[in-house]
N, C-alpha and C positions, 0 to 999 in steps of 0.2 A: 504494500500500500504506500502511495506517495503522500508525504506530509508537507505542510507549508512551513512549519516551525522546527522540524527535526530532519536530521539526515540519519538514516538507519542502514547499516551494512551488516550482513551475516556471512561469516567466513570462519572455517575451522571450528565450528560449534560455538562460536562466540557472536553475540549480537552487540554491535557497537552502536550506541544511540548518542548522537551529538545534538545538543541544543543549538538551534540555529536562528536566533533573532539578533544578528550582529549590530544592527542600528540601535538596539535597546539594551545592549550588554546582556542579552539572554534573559531579560526580565520575564518573570512568570505571569503571563496573562492567561485568560480562560482558554484560549485556543491552544497555547502551548501545553498547558497542564492536561487538557483533554486529549490531545494527541499523544502526550507522553504516557498517560494512563493506558491508552489503547495500544501503543507500541510495546509497553512492558507486558500487558496482558497477552498480546499476540506472541511475544517471545517466550513467555512462560508456557504457552500451549504448543509451541513448535518443538517437535521431537528432535530436530536438528540442532537446537540451541541448548547448551549446557551451562552457560554463564553469560551474564550481561555486564557490559561496561558502559557507564553513563558519564559523559563529559561535556564540556562546553568549548570555548575558544581559549587561545593563549591569554587573552586579556581578562576574560571573565567566565567562570563556570556558570554563575547566574548572579546578577547584581541585586537580586531581591524580587519581590512581587511587583507587578506593574502598578505603580502608584497612580498614574493617570487613569487607569481603568477603575481603581478603587475610590478615588478621591470624591466622587459624587454620590457614592452609595450611603444609605442610611442604615441604622440598626435593623430596621425591618427588612431591608434588602439583604444584608449579609446573613441575618438570622434565617430568613425564609429560604435563601439559596443554600444555606449551610456551606458557605464559601470555603473552598479548598477541600472539603471533607471527602466527597466521592472520589476525586482524583487521587488523593493521597492514600485512601484506603485501598484503592485498586493496586497501587504500587506496593503497599505493604502486604497485600495478599499474594504477591509473587513468591513462589516456593523455591525458585532458582536464585543463586547468589547474585547480587548486584554490587559491583565495585564502582565507587565514585572516583573519577580521575579529575582532580581539581587543580586548575591553574588560574592565577589571577583572583578576581573577587568572587567570594562565596558569601554573600551578605543577606541578612534577613531570610526571606524564603529560599534563597540559594543555599545558605548554610543549613537551613532546615531540610531541604531536599537532599543534600549530601549526607546528613545524619540519618535520613530514612534508609539510605543504602546500607549494605551489610558491613562494608568498611571503606575507608577513604585513603587513597594514595594521593599525596599532595606534591605539586611542584614547589620548588623553593621560592617561587613568586607568589604563592597562594596567600590570601588574606581572608580570614573568617570574621564574621561579626553579626551581632543581632542589634542593629541600631534603630529598632522600631520606636523606641522611646522618643527619638527626635521627631517622629511624626505624630506623637500624641496617642500611640496605641502600644499594645503588647504583642509579642510574637503570636502568630496564629496558626502555625503548622507544626507545633510541637517544640518550639525553641526553648521555652522555659523548662520543659520537662526533660527532653533528651540531652540538651547541653549540660544540665545539672547532673544527670546521671553519668555523663562522660567525663566531665572535668571537675566536678564537685561544686558545692554551694558557693563558696567564696568567689571563685573565678567566674562562675556563671552570673552571680549577682553583679560583679564588677562590669562584665560585658553588657548585661541587659540594662543596668542603671546608668552607665556612662556612655554607652554606645561605641566604645572603643573597639578597634580591630585587633585580632590576634594573628601574628604572622605564622608561617609554616613551622618554624623552629619551636615556637611556644606551643603550637597546636600539637606537635608530636610529643613534646615534653609533658603536656597536660593530659595526653591520652585521647585527644579528639581524632587524630589521624594515626594510621598504622605505620606509615613511613613517609619520608620526604626524599625526593630525588631531584636532580637538576631538571629544569623545565624542558630542555631538549630531549630528555629521556623519559618523560612522564608517560607517554602512550606506550612506549616499548615496555616499561615496567608494568603498567596496568594490564596490557595485553598478555604479557608473560605470566602474570599472576592468574589471569583468567584461563590461560591455556593449561596451567598446572591443575586448576580446579576441574576443567573440562576432561582431564585425563582420569579423574577419580570416578568411583561408582556414583551414579546419579542418586541412587537410593540413600547412600551414606551421606552424600552432600546435603540432601534435604533433611536428614536426621540431625546432622550437625547444626544446620541453620535453625531448626526448630528448638533444639536443646539450648543453644546459646541464647536465643531470644527469650526462652522461658525464664532464664536467670534474671531478666529485668521485670518479669511480670508476676512473680510468685515468691514465696518464702524459700529460704535455702533448703529446708527439709523437703518441700514439695518438688523443688527443682532437682534435687538429688534423686528422688524417686522417679521423676520423669526421665532423667538421664539413664538411670539403671534399666528402666523398661525399654528404652530405645536400644541400649547396649544389648540387652537380652534378645530383643526382637530381631536384630540384625544377624543373629546366629541362625535364623531361618532362611537366609538368603544364599544364593549361589555365589554372590560377590564376596561374602565373608569367607566361604570355603576356598575360593580362588585366591583371595588376597593373602590368607595365611599359608596356603600351599606354596604360593609364589615366594613368600618370605623364606620359608623353610628350604625351598629348592634354589634360592638365590637367583631369581629371575624377575622380570617385570610382570606384574599381574595383567591379565586380560579381562577386564571387567565387562559384564554384559547387561548390567542394570536389572538383574533378576535375583 
């Protein structure tokens, strides 16, 4: 499917989704979010896709939500529309891993979109921020909740209350991003990580994603029980048998997603 605000390429079991509103620094308007939700849903349903990489441009992953589009809305408008909810829930429903490859600005909704992904690889030029307070509003796509879980209360409060930006080095140090690489190597690094994931058992990859996400949504005791049941269940798969046999026989496993 052709999109107006995205460029989607599928190759070697990886769906590369590139935000493409260059004149607006990839600001998240209704059209872009709707297309992104559709693209992620389609990739999740595509048996040829095993991992998704989401990125923007060198200058901006996404510089925020589209303020021009929101500025004339009232409380009734945003409450009735349930602004942003359907699109972000569709992305969150994706069972395949999504890697955010962030270069340049990831601000407001852009930072929140990156945090919705399963992990973030950042270029050394990346800047993260939740400056909604400068607009007289609070983050609306999970920023106050996810950022706090990732970097802790104090740093999250600092960013949300002052609107300051966090550079890539600080973001890695604080736990917001998994790794920082030179800008010229960002896509090579992100696609390399995606390729490693694509080589694993798709069943196990989904189990890992569900288990790690559960750690943010339940108590430690319940999370441990969920993990244990996932661990037990995977012993019913052919991929577990193959993976352990390959280890014992000192060869590369040939997973079949069964």
